[in-house]
C-alpha positions in Angstrom: -18.8 -17.0 97.5 -19.3 -18.2 100.8 -16.4 -16.7 101.9 -17.8 -13.1 100.5 -21.2 -13.5 102.2 -19.0 -14.7 105.5 -16.8 -11.1 105.0 -19.7 -9.1 105.0 -21.3 -10.6 107.7 -18.2 -10.2 109.7 -18.1 -6.4 108.7 -21.5 -5.8 109.6 -21.8 -7.2 113.1 -18.1 -4.8 113.4 -20.2 -2.0 113.0 -23.2 -3.1 115.0 -21.0 -3.4 117.9 -19.5 -0.4 117.3 -22.6 1.8 116.9 -24.2 -0.3 120.1 -20.7 0.8 122.3 -20.4 4.0 121.1 -24.3 4.8 122.1 -23.3 2.9 125.8 -20.2 4.7 126.2 -22.1 8.2 125.0 -24.6 7.6 127.3 -22.9 6.7 130.5 -19.8 8.8 130.5 -21.5 12.3 129.1 -25.8 12.1 129.4 -26.2 9.7 132.5 -24.0 11.6 135.4 -25.9 14.8 135.8 -29.4 13.2 135.1 -28.5 10.2 138.0 -27.3 13.1 140.7 -29.9 13.7 142.3 -32.1 10.4 142.0 -32.5 7.6 144.3 -31.5 3.9 143.6 -34.8 2.9 141.8 -34.6 5.8 139.8 -31.1 4.7 138.7 -32.0 1.2 138.3 -35.1 2.7 136.1 -32.8 4.7 133.6 -30.2 2.1 133.4 -32.7 -0.5 132.5 -33.7 1.9 129.4 -30.3 2.7 128.7 -29.6 -1.4 128.5 -32.9 -2.1 126.6 -31.8 0.8 123.8 -28.3 -0.7 123.7 -29.8 -4.1 122.6 -32.3 -2.3 120.5 -29.1 -1.0 118.7 -27.4 -3.9 118.6 -30.6 -5.9 116.6 -31.4 -3.0 114.5 -28.1 -2.7 112.6 -26.9 0.0 114.3 -29.3 2.4 113.1 -28.9 5.0 115.6 -26.7 8.0 116.3 -25.4 8.5 119.7 
């Protein structure tokens, strides 16, 4: 029984990491470059802080979002 639980837990963690990674990649590679192109360093930092918060929220929420 412990092995089955351990296997399900490992699968859940892999799924969360995969979804969080997909979110991060989609935002950084596709969405943010045009948005950030005209911003100063302070504006870029604010946007990156929001992205990092969203990334961690996705990890803790079990990957319940769509990139």
